[in-house]
C-alpha positions, 0 to 999 in steps of 0.5 A, a space after each residue: 274017883 267020883 269024877 273020874 279025872 281032874 277035868 271031871 272034878 273041874 267040870 264039876 258044878 259047885 252043887 255036885 262038889 259041895 255035896 263030897 264029905 267033907 269039902 267044905 263050903 270053900 273048896 268047891 268055889 276054889 275049884 270053879 276059880 281054878 277052871 275059870 282061871 285056866 280057861 283065861 290063861 288058855 286063851 290068846 291075849 287078843 285075836 291078833 295072837 292067832 297067828 295065820 300067815 301067807 306061806 309063799 306068794 299067791 299061796 295063802 294057807 294056815 301056817 299050822 291049821 293046829 294053832 287054830 284048832 287050838 285057839 278056838 278049843 281054848 275059846 270055846 271048848 269048855 263053854 256050857 252053852 252053844 256059842 257061835 263065833 266068827 273070826 273076820 280076817 283080811 285078804 292076807 289072813 291077819 285076823 281083824 276081829 273075833 266076834 261073838 254072834 250068839 250064845 244059845 242054849 246047851 244045844 242050840 244056838 240061833 244064827 242068821 246067815 244075814 247078820 254073819 254077812 252083814 258083821 263080815 261086811 261092816 269089818 271090811 273082812 275078805 275071809 271068815 272061819 266060822 266057829 261054834 261048840 258042841 257042849 256034849 263033846 260030840 263035834 259031829 256037824 248035824 244036819 242043820 250045822 251042814 244046810 247053815 254052812 252051805 247057806 253061809 257059803 253061798 251068801 258069803 260067795 255073792 258078797 266076794 267074802 270066802 268062807 275059810 272054814 266052818 270048825 265045830 269044837 269041843 273040850 277035847 276035838 275040833 271037826 273041820 268042814 274044810 279038812 272033811 272036804 265039806 266046804 
């Protein structure tokens, strides 16, 4: 009851778990192992498992945006520090690569538009999806998130690259700049 839920137990640190009377030394480590194993299981086997499809000629769309959201939550939602990733896609929305560009602190990850574009060009990506997490669980974009998104869209446009979406994820939520009309 101390942690409120099963998720609370899994999210507790080893030190917090050790403070529970009678839990012993091995149980907190086993609980940590279970959480890490579950995180690995929830992640797709490879970036190509993320299914993005062409729905009809001349109309490119995600077959199901929920697949993208779930994938990104699994990949980033439980990270303890802010992490910034880019999904590189070809013009047919096929995944080329999922790349981690920055791992930061609890509330910040350094991201440079120039590096994002350099990496997209190296991979010959026509389309990118920007993804980062907010470890505190609040997926509302900060002013910095909005400014960065505008800068990335502008830089990408000059290179004929499309920023398809910028997603902010937590364990439970996804904020989509595209769905909210911010792209």
